[in-house]
N, C-alpha and C positions, 0 to 999 in steps of 0.2 A: 581429514587431516578434520577433524569438526570442528565448527562451528560454534561459539561462544557470541554470544550477544552482547551489549552494553548493555542493555536495560532490557525489561517486560517489553516497556511502551517501544524498541527500536524492534526486537525480536519483533512482537505484535506488527507490524507499521512496515513490515518486510515483509509478510504472512501475504500481508494484504494488497501490495503490490508484485507481489509476485501471483494470488490467484486475480487479481485487475489485466495482468499480462497475460496470464492463458486465457482469455479471453477479448486477446486484443485491445490493450484499454492502453493506449502509453500516455495521454493528455486530456485533461480536464479541465473543463473550461480554459483551455489555450494555454496548459502551466502539464509541466513531465510533471510525471508521480514522484519522482523526487520533493521537487517544490514542494507539495502538499503535507500540511498536519496531519497528527493521526487523526483528526477529528477530522476534517473534509475527505481524508483518505479511506476513513470510514461511514460515512453517510454515501459514498457514491455506492460501497461493496455492496452495502443493506439493500440502498436503493437497484443495483442488479441483482442479486438474488434470488 
């Protein structure tokens, strides 16, 4: 079954979370990845890459 994103933002957020998890990043500043906003995730993702 193909994944249908709720929105482009949710899809992008999900992709970033997947990439961070692949790098064994599960928490940022003591918060779970799914608790963070897209902005916070993108900031952490660009710092990691």
